[in-house]
C-alpha positions, 0 to 999 in steps of 0.5 A: 522532499528528502526526508520523505520515506519510501520505506518502513512507513508509521501505516507501513509497520503498523500493517506489517505489527497487523498481520504479525499477530494474526501469525504471517508470515512476510517478506518485504519490498522483493525487488523482482515485483513490478512495483516493489511491493511493500510486503509479498506473501508469497505463501497466499501469493498474496502482495501488500502494498501500503499507500499514504493518501496524499501520495497516491492519492486516495479518492475521496480522502481528506489527506489526500489534498492536493497542495494548492501552490505549483501544481503545474509540479505537483500535479503531475507527480502524484498523477506518475504515482497513481498512474505506476500505481496501476501499472503496477497493479496490472502485472502482477495480476497478468501474473497471478498475483492477488494485489490489496492497498491498503490506506494510509488514514486504514490504518489510523483505526487497527480494528477496521485495518485489522478487519479489512486484512483478515477480509482478504485472508480469510479468519483461519488461514 
């Protein structure tokens, strides 16, 4: 598990490329915000979390399948991840931030990911 990246993952880089192409400028991994969001758009008071489907247990996603072995380890670990996400989202919203969650599986189809981002920010920002 030491080789699992928490920053600069392929899905995260995909979202960054899309946002940049759409003309958005952002900051990365601001540690002063709850949950250390992957992308922060201060101008729009918006943060973006790019979640791995397995690690953050994307409901109904085929990539979020629980491991069959060593469940006494995995179940609590993944549950803590989900709870941490919920807590960070709630704290950010209470502080006046909009929170956008992009799932790893959504980045596999670039046009769908781009459409989702356009939906949040409008076609002309």
